[in-house]
C-alpha atoms as one frame of an Amber mdcrd trajectory, in Angstrom:
protein
  34.453 -38.270  33.771  32.905 -36.482  31.008  34.455 -32.563  30.602  31.855
 -30.251  28.795  34.083 -27.239  26.331  32.000 -24.777  25.516  33.752 -23.748
  22.096  33.811 -26.729  19.072  37.419 -27.388  18.278  36.881 -30.253  15.637
  34.438 -30.436  12.607  34.377 -33.185  10.726  33.161 -33.994   7.254  31.802
 -37.458   6.496  30.574 -39.243   3.361  26.747 -39.355   3.116  26.979 -42.880
   2.880  27.482 -43.369   6.450  24.523 -43.859   8.517  23.236 -41.689  11.774
  24.582 -44.846  13.251  27.862 -43.612  12.061  27.516 -40.154  13.507  26.292
 -41.183  16.826  29.454 -43.146  17.335  31.489 -40.461  16.321  30.692 -38.269
  18.656  30.518 -40.923  21.574  34.468 -41.113  21.147  34.930 -37.563  21.538
  33.572 -36.412  25.142  35.963 -33.807  25.819  34.706 -31.686  23.114  31.637
 -30.716  20.653  32.168 -31.360  17.488  30.146 -30.051  14.641  29.545 -33.617
  11.751  28.309 -32.492   8.066  27.675 -34.436   5.385  30.236 -34.111   2.505
  27.539 -32.386   0.285  25.966 -30.361   2.545  26.863 -26.733   2.731  28.224
 -25.247   5.949  25.968 -22.789   7.289  27.092 -19.275   7.338  26.608 -18.271
  10.727  28.885 -16.155  12.975  29.223 -19.647  14.834  30.574 -21.645  11.675
  32.675 -18.745  10.938  34.384 -18.001  13.675  34.980 -21.664  13.800  36.543
 -21.439  10.154  38.832 -19.051  10.553  36.299 -16.543   8.406  35.840 -12.747
   9.632  32.493 -11.796  10.525  31.227  -7.989   8.888  31.145  -5.353  11.175
  27.729  -3.483  11.040  28.166   0.344  11.898  25.146   2.718  12.734  24.419
   5.738  11.166  25.903   8.674  13.855  23.926  10.446  15.530  25.928  13.721
  14.964  23.895  15.996  12.391  26.875  17.053  10.491  28.217  14.248   9.992
  25.159  12.178   9.078  24.840  14.446   6.327  28.224  13.556   4.542  27.414
   9.935   4.733  24.320  10.552   2.913  25.821  12.042   0.047  28.123   8.987
  -0.524  26.295   6.656   0.096  24.381   6.042  -3.573  20.702   5.361  -2.855
  18.149   7.748  -3.967  14.906   5.621  -2.025  15.351   6.861   1.330  17.766
   8.677   3.526  19.351   7.549   5.979  18.224   7.420   9.620  20.501   8.097
  12.580  20.820   5.316  14.795  18.858   2.894  12.824  19.884   2.373   9.879
  23.878   0.710   9.575  26.749   0.417   7.213  28.780  -2.474   6.502  32.533
  -2.168   7.485  33.466  -3.174   3.763  32.074   0.491   2.712  34.718   2.171
   4.970  38.350   2.493   3.922  40.983   0.711   5.891  42.911   3.481   7.673
  39.342   4.357   9.452  38.697   1.361  11.041  40.540   0.032  14.296  40.826
  -3.862  13.765  43.410  -4.735  16.782  44.497  -4.389  19.921  47.749  -2.501
  20.976  50.082  -3.025  23.570  53.804  -1.218  23.782  55.426  -4.013  25.398
  58.630  -3.866  27.781  61.426  -3.807  25.056  58.818  -0.897  23.337  57.869
  -3.385  20.620  53.955  -2.859  19.840  52.100  -6.043  20.182  49.051  -5.898
  17.775  45.545  -8.872  19.147  43.108  -8.826  16.304  39.842  -7.638  17.787
  36.771  -9.482  17.461  34.769  -6.468  16.939  35.829  -3.673  14.238  35.600
  -0.175  15.893  34.954   2.300  13.382  37.329   6.103  14.148  35.541   8.937
  14.852  34.118  11.366  11.911  34.780   8.603   9.736  32.739   8.261   6.773
  32.252   5.738   4.115  33.773   5.778   0.548  33.447   2.453  -0.766  30.633
   0.493  -2.738  30.583  -2.988  -3.299  28.667  -5.197  -5.547  28.906  -3.795
  -9.377  25.308  -5.231 -10.840  23.624  -2.725  -7.955  24.491  -0.013 -10.924
  23.712  -2.178 -13.678  21.050   0.688 -14.315  21.639   3.216 -16.783  18.816
   5.034 -15.551  20.832   7.127 -12.786  23.648   8.857 -14.338  25.104   9.920
 -10.890  25.799   6.055 -10.245  28.380   6.154 -12.962  31.375   7.983 -10.729
  31.252   5.707  -7.922  31.234   2.809 -10.336  34.282   4.060 -12.206  36.301
   5.434  -9.189  34.527   4.054  -5.979  34.049   0.489  -6.603  35.061  -2.045
  -4.044  37.772  -4.261  -4.568  38.910  -7.269  -1.686  41.816  -7.092  -0.251
  45.185  -9.213  -0.437  43.866 -11.724   2.308  40.158 -11.942   1.025  38.687
 -15.273   1.204  37.093 -15.990  -1.977  34.253 -18.108  -2.493  34.640 -21.924
  -4.351  31.846 -21.768  -6.429  29.652 -25.467  -6.613  30.484 -25.882 -10.253
  33.035 -27.568 -12.469  35.188 -25.146 -10.358  34.665 -27.160  -7.555  35.590
 -29.909  -8.485  38.832 -28.947  -9.636  39.581 -26.461  -6.813  39.595 -23.071
  -8.928  39.076 -20.129  -7.400  38.750 -16.873  -8.111  42.465 -15.340  -8.159
  43.665 -12.014  -6.632  46.339 -11.269  -9.256  43.782 -10.890 -11.786  42.899
  -7.527 -10.250  46.286  -6.838 -10.591  47.036  -7.540 -14.012  43.570  -6.135
 -15.057  43.064  -2.624 -13.977  39.452  -3.374 -15.462  38.808  -6.013 -13.632
  36.226  -5.908 -10.815  34.859  -8.856  -8.499  31.282  -8.607  -7.021  30.996
 -10.461  -3.488  27.046 -10.969  -4.056  27.128 -12.010  -7.696  30.236 -13.797
  -6.840  31.717 -13.341  -9.714  33.699 -11.310 -12.570  32.892  -8.049 -14.328
  34.521  -5.651 -16.812  33.529  -1.751 -14.911  33.442   0.025 -18.213  31.650
  -2.429 -20.496  28.979  -2.683 -17.843  28.805   1.560 -18.011  29.135   2.020
 -21.643  28.768  -0.875 -23.485  25.416  -0.795 -24.977  26.187  -4.304 -27.644
  29.604  -6.359 -28.799  30.615  -8.486 -31.394  30.191  -8.404 -35.166  26.596
  -7.164 -36.231  25.783  -5.376 -32.838  25.515  -8.950 -31.224  24.086  -8.997
 -26.941  26.443  -8.792 -24.822  27.248 -11.663 -22.628  29.908 -12.508 -19.630
  31.619  -9.724 -17.831  29.352  -6.837 -18.973  24.998  -8.412 -18.751  26.009
 -11.400 -15.729  28.812 -12.518 -13.889  31.573 -14.273 -15.494  32.608 -17.837
 -13.984  34.636 -20.369 -15.009  37.599 -19.607 -14.064  39.284 -22.481 -15.783
  39.377 -19.931 -19.013  39.958 -16.979 -16.916  42.826 -15.736 -18.443  42.561
 -16.847 -21.896  38.663 -15.067 -21.236  40.103 -11.705 -20.042  42.675 -11.947
 -22.662  40.231 -12.169 -24.958  37.937  -9.433 -23.717  40.653  -6.917 -23.313
  41.036  -6.615 -27.377  37.646  -6.683 -28.584  36.317  -2.960 -30.147  33.811
  -1.822 -27.654  36.059  -2.647 -24.910  38.310  -0.549 -26.410  35.776   2.104
 -27.000  34.322   1.939 -23.605  37.285   2.725 -21.833  37.481   6.361 -23.790
  33.995   7.221 -23.041  35.162   6.438 -18.926  38.017   8.536 -19.307  35.762
  11.672 -21.461  33.349  11.004 -18.485  35.475  11.200 -15.791  37.408  14.388
 -17.376  33.797  16.455 -18.051  33.112  15.048 -14.488  35.526  16.085 -12.689
  35.881  19.231 -14.384  32.034  20.053 -14.586  31.982  21.105 -18.157  29.790
  19.553 -20.258  29.355  16.082 -22.203  30.728  16.316 -25.982  27.679  16.171
 -27.611  26.556  18.986 -26.083  29.706  20.877 -26.660  29.484  20.155 -30.590
  25.532  20.193 -30.530  24.443  23.457 -29.405  21.231  23.992 -31.326  20.340
  20.312 -30.135  20.661  22.024 -26.076  18.350  25.199 -27.167  15.997  22.534
 -28.637  16.135  21.098 -25.413  14.960  24.192 -23.471  12.448  25.169 -26.108
  10.998  21.208 -25.867  10.462  21.700 -21.825   9.101  25.541 -22.500   6.601
  24.596 -24.488   6.009  21.521 -22.594   5.299  23.236 -19.115   1.646  24.428
 -20.079   1.193  21.494 -21.385   1.727  20.129 -17.951  -0.238  22.382 -16.032
  -3.425  21.765 -18.070  -3.465  18.076 -17.823  -3.008  18.737 -13.592  -5.797
  21.710 -13.935  -8.489  19.177 -15.176  -7.286  16.906 -13.158  -7.634  18.933
  -9.887 -11.156  20.152 -11.121 -11.853  16.746 -11.773 -12.968  17.606 -15.887
 -12.269  15.098 -18.516  -9.212  15.117 -20.932 -10.564  13.658 -23.705 -13.813
  15.238 -26.038 -15.419  13.496 -28.937 -12.802  13.902 -31.720  -9.736  14.693
 -29.924  -7.527  14.994 -32.653  -6.484  17.325 -35.509  -5.831  21.158 -35.161
  -6.084  22.922 -31.209  -9.670  24.048 -30.920 -12.422  23.842 -28.240 -13.416
  19.861 -28.629 -12.011  18.902 -25.189 -11.506  20.388 -22.112  -7.946  20.408
 -22.357  -7.891  21.913 -25.624  -9.920  24.456 -24.558  -7.887  25.229 -21.542
  -4.465  24.926 -23.796  -5.685  27.389 -26.181  -6.677  29.831 -23.797  -3.831
  30.012 -22.170  -1.403  30.261 -25.576  -3.106  33.992 -26.155  -0.660  34.953
 -23.114   2.089  32.687 -24.222   3.401  33.612 -27.487   5.977  30.927 -27.675
   3.251  28.316 -26.599   0.866  29.688 -29.659   3.889  29.660 -31.755   4.385
  25.992 -30.742   0.560  24.762 -31.318  -0.295  26.938 -34.574   3.310  25.435
 -36.755   3.553  22.670 -38.946   5.210  20.617 -36.896   3.923  16.801 -36.251
   4.487  16.439 -32.485   2.607  18.815 -29.881   2.583  16.842 -27.224  -1.360
  16.697 -26.721  -2.496  13.324 -27.709  -4.532  11.209 -25.437  -0.770   8.708
 -25.400   0.952  11.762 -24.226  -1.765  13.156 -21.359  -1.612   9.460 -20.186
   2.021   9.608 -19.710   2.006  12.596 -17.647  -0.421  11.505 -15.783   1.028
   8.459 -14.884   4.601  10.373 -14.225   2.975  12.764 -12.174   1.560  10.126
 -10.134   4.741   8.206  -9.560   6.750  11.598  -7.971   3.385  11.562  -5.565
   3.767   8.143  -4.841   7.790   8.636  -4.000   6.922  11.588  -2.296   4.462
  10.034   0.056   6.373   6.530   0.355   9.622   8.539   2.140   7.299   9.774
   4.359   6.257   6.584   5.299   9.379   5.351   6.007  11.131   7.969   8.206
   7.418   6.981  10.316   7.943   5.236  13.043   4.448   3.414  12.196   2.342
   2.911   9.612  -0.448   0.992   8.059  -2.126   0.014   4.889  -5.800  -0.140
   4.292  -6.734  -1.980   1.472 -10.157  -2.919  -0.622 -12.148  -3.842  -3.673
 -14.206  -2.527  -5.924 -15.358  -2.845 -10.078 -15.578   0.470 -11.750 -17.687
   0.991 -14.718 -15.007  -1.296 -17.079 -16.113  -4.054 -14.869 -12.644  -4.691
 -13.506 -11.445  -5.253  -9.935  -9.738  -2.284  -8.390  -7.533  -3.041  -5.604
  -7.679   0.407  -3.735  -4.898   0.840  -1.315  -4.370   3.687   1.441  -2.074
   3.905   3.741  -1.734   6.068   7.710   1.013   7.261   9.431   2.200   8.807
  12.218   3.494  12.621  11.211   5.223  15.255  13.627   6.614  14.577  17.179
   5.772  14.973  20.991   3.043  17.418  20.896   2.540  17.443  17.407   1.936
  14.026  16.909  -1.129  13.987  14.297  -2.239  10.881  11.994  -1.896  11.296
   8.218  -4.229   9.588   5.438  -2.834   9.030   1.889  -4.383   7.037  -0.981
  -1.689   5.466  -2.265  -2.845   3.919  -5.847  -5.324   1.871  -7.766  -3.968
  -1.816  -9.122  -6.149  -4.324 -11.503  -6.587  -7.803  -9.998  -7.529 -11.273
 -11.431  -8.083 -13.307  -8.229  -9.881 -12.164  -5.119  -8.419 -15.253  -2.954
  -6.479 -14.730   0.183  -3.351 -15.278  -1.798  -3.314 -13.474  -4.282  -4.951
 -10.308  -2.519  -1.708 -10.467  -0.038   0.778 -10.983  -2.394  -0.308  -7.269
  -3.379  -0.769  -5.613  -0.316   1.129  -5.768   3.774  -1.428  -4.963   6.341
  -5.106  -3.723   6.389  -7.916  -4.956   5.084 -12.046  -5.072   5.336 -13.801
  -8.194   7.151 -14.439 -10.241   3.881 -14.353 -13.963   4.436 -11.477 -13.845
   1.376  -9.269 -10.667   3.914  -9.825 -11.984   7.358  -9.895 -15.915   7.079
  -8.438 -17.462   9.435  -6.338 -20.134   7.397  -6.500 -19.227   4.389  -7.415
 -15.073   4.175  -4.979 -12.645   3.475  -4.590 -11.626   7.015  -3.064 -15.356
   7.727  -0.713 -15.255   4.937   1.152 -11.871   5.513   1.056 -12.698   8.980
   3.751 -15.727   7.645   5.822 -13.033   6.156   5.707 -10.527   8.794   4.728
 -11.899  12.086   4.525  -8.783  13.469   1.695  -7.566  11.162  -1.848  -6.827
  12.597  -5.393  -7.658  11.315  -7.474  -4.419  12.111 -11.000  -4.589  10.829
 -12.247  -1.055   9.526 -14.100   0.310  12.163 -16.714   1.647   9.581 -17.259
  -1.540   7.969 -17.694  -3.270  11.567 -20.773  -0.331  12.164 -22.424  -1.285
   8.749 -22.227  -4.855   9.363 -23.570  -4.332  12.927 -26.343  -2.147  11.504
 -26.870  -4.480   8.808 -27.074  -7.579  10.874 -29.340  -6.321  13.409 -31.995
  -5.014  10.938 -32.796  -8.908  10.042 -35.718  -8.923  11.831 -38.390  -9.043
  10.188 -40.751  -6.084  10.730 -37.786  -4.345  10.534 -36.713  -5.902   6.817
 -40.253  -5.010   5.663 -40.064  -2.183   6.225 -36.922  -0.897   4.497 -38.349
  -2.978   1.161 -41.790  -1.317   1.369 -39.467   2.316   1.430 -37.483   1.230
  -1.303 -40.605  -0.376  -3.177 -42.351   2.817  -3.043 -38.461   4.790  -4.050
 -38.986   2.725  -7.539 -42.587   3.378  -7.545 -42.404   6.925  -8.042 -39.334
   7.268  -9.371 -40.251   8.229 -13.045 -40.826  11.278 -14.353 -44.670  11.550
 -14.331 -45.044  10.485 -10.773 -42.118  12.106  -9.683 -44.193  15.221 -11.372
 -47.471  14.484  -9.341 -45.611  14.188  -5.703 -43.506  17.584  -6.909 -46.827
  19.416  -7.588 -48.363  18.457  -3.988 -45.504  19.580  -2.317 -45.625  23.132
  -3.838 -49.354  23.268  -3.134 -48.422  22.801   0.219 -48.319  25.802   3.344
 -45.562  23.381   4.914 -41.282  24.303   3.599 -40.013  20.896   3.569 -36.416
  20.520   3.382 -36.409  17.499   0.837 -38.406  17.464  -2.427 -37.960  13.654
  -3.164 -37.343   9.984  -1.978 -34.265   9.049  -1.566 -33.101   6.035  -2.556
 -31.584   3.760   0.130 -27.722   2.879   0.252 -27.259  -0.089  -0.510 -23.418
  -0.154   1.398 -24.068   2.009   3.909 -26.474   1.267   6.468 -26.412   3.787
   8.483 -26.712   6.566   5.486 -30.652   4.955   5.332 -31.563   7.136   8.057
 -31.594   9.975   5.523 -33.971   8.133   3.276 -36.004   7.205   6.041 -35.677
  10.553   7.382 -36.969  12.309   4.477 -40.287   9.351   3.237 -41.660  10.571
   7.246 -41.215  14.337   6.635 -43.006  14.029   3.024 -44.992  10.993   4.531
 -48.154  13.727   4.105 -47.511  14.468   0.202 -46.116  10.823  -0.802 -50.236
   9.449   0.571 -51.659  12.538  -1.234 -50.073  11.670  -4.434 -50.828   8.271
  -4.253 -54.371   9.068  -4.218 -54.274  11.367  -7.287 -52.492   8.234  -9.345
 -54.875   6.081  -7.804 -57.981   7.580  -9.866 -55.516   7.112 -12.799 -57.519
   4.611 -15.075 -54.551   2.641 -16.345 -52.542  -0.514 -14.519 -50.642   1.684
 -12.534 -53.856   2.306 -10.109 -53.717  -1.503  -9.246 -50.051  -1.198  -8.390
 -50.758   2.093  -5.905 -53.772  -0.074  -4.027 -51.425  -2.518  -3.284 -48.512
  -0.265  -1.419 -51.301   1.304   0.021 -52.496  -1.279   1.550 -49.132  -2.417
   2.740 -48.965   0.290   4.935 -50.188  -1.182   7.825 -49.197  -0.806  11.806
 -46.619  -2.645  11.612 -44.393  -0.676   9.446 -45.670   2.765  10.882 -44.247
   1.664  14.225 -41.287   0.014  12.570 -40.813   3.141  10.309 -40.512   5.082
  13.599 -38.018   2.981  15.864 -35.885   2.592  13.045 -36.080   6.623  12.381
 -34.838   6.933  16.266 -32.331   4.313  16.575 -30.623   5.130  13.099 -30.558
   9.091  14.915 -27.850   7.219  17.273 -25.782   5.639  14.894 -25.274   8.023
  12.332 -23.405  10.170  14.127 -20.992   7.298  15.090 -20.759   6.440  10.958
 -20.044  10.361  10.421 -16.916  10.431  13.371 -15.607   6.761  12.109 -14.583
   7.829   8.755 -12.195  11.094  10.171  -8.856  11.047   8.214  -6.812  11.638
  11.862  -8.636   8.857  13.725  -7.098   6.511  16.041  -8.351   2.464  16.538
  -8.589   3.685  20.346 -10.593   6.708  19.447 -12.584   5.015  17.742 -13.326
   2.543  20.432 -14.117   4.888  22.902 -16.501   6.225  20.199 -18.441   3.275
  20.139 -18.534   2.708  24.078 -20.056   6.278  24.351 -22.808   4.652  21.721
 -23.724   2.032  23.103 -23.935   3.366  26.176 -26.424   5.888  25.238 -28.150
   3.177  23.441 -28.326   1.456  26.521 -29.701   4.462  28.710 -32.432   3.951
  25.903 -33.080   0.292  26.557 -33.416   1.125  30.292 -36.081   3.908  29.623
 -37.746   1.912  26.423 -41.280   2.701  27.873 -41.095   6.558  28.362 -39.403
   6.767  24.683 -41.375   3.950  22.745 -44.518   6.112  24.309 -43.152   9.378
  22.065 -42.463   6.289  18.848 -45.602   5.486  19.096 -47.126   8.426  19.057
 -45.554   9.437  16.138 -46.970   6.229  14.639 -50.552   7.072  15.303 -50.220
  10.388  13.645 -49.005   8.672  10.445 -52.346   6.279  10.568 -54.392   8.900
  10.851 -52.960  10.490   7.900 -54.221   7.017   6.248 -57.379   6.989   8.029
 -55.997   3.889   9.908 -55.834   2.831  13.566 -52.998   1.203  15.187 -54.224
  -1.910  15.909 -51.932  -5.873  16.400 -51.941  -8.197  14.244 -53.446 -11.447
  14.224 -53.172 -13.897  17.306 -52.432 -18.056  16.732 -52.164 -20.273  18.881
 -49.337 -21.893  16.362 -47.343 -19.418  15.130 -43.845 -19.594  14.429 -42.390
 -17.104  11.476 -43.417 -14.062  13.545 -43.210 -12.676  17.088 -47.258 -14.032
  19.312 -47.581 -12.422  22.169 -50.505 -12.743  23.897 -50.915  -9.085  24.871
 -53.998  -6.750  23.282 -52.400  -3.061  23.873 -50.556  -2.180  20.578 -48.598
  -0.239  21.769 -47.064  -2.498  24.577 -47.157  -5.418  21.761 -44.920  -3.628
  19.088 -42.965  -2.418  21.946 -42.581  -6.222  23.133 -42.552  -7.492  19.305
 -40.205  -5.029  17.592 -38.463  -2.358  19.720 -36.907  -3.700  22.084 -35.417
  -7.148  20.311 -34.077  -4.319  17.392 -32.911  -2.732  19.845 -30.753  -5.229
  21.979 -29.615  -7.202  18.452 -27.960  -3.804  17.565 -26.594  -3.182  20.883
 -25.275  -6.842  20.779 -23.585  -6.886  17.470 -21.647  -3.532  18.462 -19.995
  -4.960  21.241 -19.275  -8.327  19.554 -17.876  -6.216  16.303 -15.740  -3.296
  18.268 -14.802  -6.446  20.689 -11.745  -7.249  18.148 -10.033  -4.054  18.129
 -10.076  -4.214  22.118  -8.540  -6.971  21.739  -5.919  -5.513  19.522  -5.131
  -1.995  22.211  -4.537  -4.834  24.684  -1.766  -6.601  22.812
């Protein structure tokens, strides 16, 4: 009979020369137990299961307390400034707490009065306990934050007496040599890093700059962990006699005395003039920073043509700074003095801007980290210096209960040299436009990001989806030709001489027009082409008068003028009216989709309302098109032509060729209905993916 036991009780390691058949036969011998067999050179996986099997204690994590007062104490003692500790979410390891704060055993009072202790599988934390120990010395190697020095020198983690030091996979493994607890007792400056599995000198890590003869570079025990346990005592004794080690001990003693008493350092005490100079420099630097920020806020260029030499009115920055110095005597004296450093160079200006950007970015990141959900928006563009810039923005939820709203912030521009999905994915986390290198299913950015973050959602930009829907629906030949002709008309009249003729014609008329010139068709925002089409229709009578005047010129311009006049036929006039009406429905949607506080559900709802409105237009197309056709006839009267259908042919395959004799019905069937149907279809397809995201 086979007996199944849930808990493994045998762990065997076999030489790698044995075949899988040998392993299988070994398992077959012990049917009453569950056996874990590994090859000799295969590391045992570090899991809770195997740790318990080998007698290694599993570390317990404690969640941050919900009590605000206790949480504030936790935040004060934990040495990190990148984000705040979140109650009930963030956890702290048991090794950061003193032994007196932990409950490790079940205590039972026996009949004879003795206390029986049974070790707990999960350690409990005493009420109102606060972490006080922080491990891993290399986390404090940075000298940028001085407030970490006391943590390293006083509250550094130290392994307990029963701590099991690991056997490293190097020469120490062959000799079965490990780090010894007694070394910590013998050398009070020695510290062990559990993360890097090596030894450090905590005093030299903080204070030593260089060492050895001739200021040689520092090595093990300072810049990287020492792990050669065979020569440990020899190296430790030698390190204790180094001059830079002795100097680091003296510096640490002085630092701890100054830190505990709150007194200034020896340098500041001896050099009072240095403190005075620091205050004066900061006082003079503040107005300079304010001038840089003012130019940035008002979008003024800082540099001039020649931005060097004495302070004068050569640039916006220098002009504002000189004007500000009239009311600040210390700044005026500083700028007019013979000193070399004025902090007004282009390099200093760029450093101020960069520092301000880092501060703003840090504040935004803190807000994002405290938010429950967020998304990253990414889009690529080419700047004026022909460099690819990846623009990153972030949207996140702010507030709680009824005061919840969506906040959108710009993060930064990142210069990129490759637009492949892999390279873009290494720069961003989520949120993209709908280009193929972004949305590709196999090698796109969204695919690569999801491999790293499976829960990340890909959401195509709603405004960009609308632009693509309009762009695709405009592929109908008559509609596409109308856009091309309007653009040609803009290019033809966009010269000083011809534009003056158009302006004079408008001024001589009795009508008051809102626009005074023809607009250029926007290359990226298709729906905003409505403004260009609307202005062209409004100025159409004046454009015709202008072309008639230019036609009388005795040069080659009149030839181009005649070509444009002949190109404006019945199909062009009818298509122009259809485009104007349909774009008037898409323009409000385009502007609403660019709102900062718009969420995905609202965007889908707005798109559905627009589709429903256009569908009602399609259902009543006969009556609606009559009004469009009347407007086209008015424009035809200005050209002295009548609306007529194109020549019909039995073998025509490049355009619509229905056998209809009525011009109104012909253009309704060949232009209006196909264009409206295509527009509705594209909107439904583009926003279907957004509905699927909401459905989950």
